[in-house]
N, C-alpha and C positions, 0 to 999 in steps of 0.2 A: 434338332439339326439334323438333317439325312444327308445321307453320302450317296451319291448317284452309282451305281454300280459301275456302268462303264467307266467313270473318273477313277473308283478305286483299282480296278483292273488294269488301267492305263500307268496308274504308280506304281503296282505293284510290277508290271512288263517294266518299266525303266529303271526301277532297282533292282531286278535281276540282272538286267543288260548291265547297268553300272558295276555289278557284282562280278558277274561273268567276264567283264573284258580284264577287270583287276587280277583277279586271280589267275584267268589265262595268260597273263602278261608275265607273272613272276613264275609259272610253270614252264613258259616257254622260254626264258631268259636262261635257264638252267644250259640249253642247247645252245647257245649263242658266244662265242669269243668275243668280248669287247678290247679292241687294241686302244693305243693310245690316241690317234684320232677320233673316232668313236666316242671315247671316254669323255674328251673335251667338248665334242658337239652336245653328247647329254649334259653335261654339266652347264654348259650355256643356256639351257632353257629355262630354267627358272627366272633369269634375270631378264629373258625376253618375253616372258609371259607376265611378269609384272609390270614391263614397261608398256606392253600390248594394254594392260588393264588400265594403268595410271595416264596414258598419254590424252585420252579426250577428255580428262578431268583437267590436264593444263594447259589444254588448248581453249578451252571455254570458261574457265571462271577466273575468280580475281587474281593477285598479284600473290596472296600468301599460298594458294594451291599450286602456283606456277612455281614458287620458289620451293616447295616442299618435293614436287615432283623433280624436279631440278636436284636436291641433293639424295631422294631417293636415287635416283638414276648412277649419280655419282658412288653414292655407297655401295649399292649392287653391284659394281664391280671390284670393289673390296673385301667387303663384308658379306658372311653368311646370309639369305634370304629375310630370316626373320629380323634380323638386327636392320637390315636395311629398310624393310617396313617399317620398324619401330623409330629410326631417323627419321622417315617421311611424315609419322605421326606427330612426334614431338617439334617437328621443325614448322608444321602448319599451325600446331595447336602456338604455339611460341608467335609465328607471324602474326595468326588473328588476334592475340594477345595487344602485339605492338601496333598494328595496322588498325584494329578496331574493325575489322570486317567480319 
């Protein structure tokens, strides 16, 4: 197997851009004061991203996936992100077993 040097360089450049973006965010946040409104807005981002990822699946697949998306959305309003995802996984597994899809 051979690796094209241009592909390898592109992968390295993307990795460097990702690392620099993350590190710069951690360094720059030291100089920013976050108030209560900004904190609430930042805390709303993970569930919003989760819904953006699972919404297309909920709209174009079967009833088990739609039910799991609904359960995940409800869980994301009250539980931590990992627990909400786990809820969706469990619901889709049980629904598929019961529905047979």
